[in-house]
C-alpha positions, 0 to 999 in steps of 0.5 A: 187300533188297526188290528194291533196284535197286542190286543189279541195277547200276541205277547203271551207264551205258547200254551198260555190259557187266553181269555177275554171278558166283555171285549168290545170291537167298537166298530163294524168288521169289514170283510177284509178283517174277518180272516184276521179276527178268525185267525187270532181269536181261534187261539183263545180258550174263552171269549166273552164280548160286551155287545150282543152285536159283536157276539153275532158278528163272531158267530158269523165267522165261526168263532164261539163266544158269549156276551157278558155285561161291561165290567163296570156292572160288576160293582154295585151302588154301595161299592161305588159310593165307598170308592167315591170322595167328597166334591166341593159342588155337592152341597147344593142340588145340581144337574150333571152333563157328561159329554164325549162328543160336542152337542149344542142341541143336547147341551141346550136341553140340559141348560133349559132343564136346569133353569126350569128346575132352578138348579146349577149345571155342572159339565164334565168334558174335555171338549172345547165348545161355546161356554155358557154363563152360570155353568160350572165346567170340570175338565179334570177330575180323578175317578173317585171324584168322577163317580161322586158327581154321578152319585150326587147329581139330581139328573144326568145328561150324557152321550157316553156309554159309561155315563149311561152305565153309571146312571143305571147302576146308581138308579139315577134318572138320566137322558142320553143322546146317540153320537153323530153318525161318523162315530162308530160306538153307537152300537154299544149305546144302543145295546145297553139302552135296549137291554134295560128297556130305557128307550124312553130316556132318548132326549131326541124324543122330547122338545123339552125334557120332562120334569118327571119320568117313571123308570122301574129300577127294580126291574133294572136292578134284577137284570143287573144281578142276573148279569153279574151272576152270569159274568162271575160264573163265566170268570170262575169257569175260565180260571178254574180251567186255567188252574187245571191246565197248569 
């Protein structure tokens, strides 16, 4: 956002309690940007960032903050299911692909897997690339339908942080691919994957996607619950401080 001050709540009146929750830088901080970030963030009363890497960067420039998990993790599987609405494609088993960046190699692995398993392939993306036959492409859907595709998918292929996150929350087997080097958001993908010890789901590890892969979702769910508790505690303390200040 080219250091747009709006994202630092520059519009807020003086003496307002300022806080962030799971904010993401989404890029590397250059040396020239560090003084600007320091000046703007020292005005905040509570700072929470999404990535451990962002927390470390801010500590280096003298800004105290904590790391909290992305807000999507504050909703559990049951809550997501209640929010979703039925989609026409859910009557038969399908493999779901959700792409933020074009990847023919990743797409081919998903296509090969769906053929091997004799399941339909549904692709959610706004990216223009080679269209394959016998594939359903979804370029428009609302959030309730979007969630439903993840709920009903048998297996998921994604290079999106939130595609990964929804798969994790819903306890779905998925495979991911890191974005190309020119994209600067791989740190958030790497952080969430390593946090849940899911490196085994990196599609680059496999020439052909394995039929069965074991994931300890009990361990995953315990970690989510722990992070939810930490996050709610942070938010309560921040809002209680605001009430006292007023």
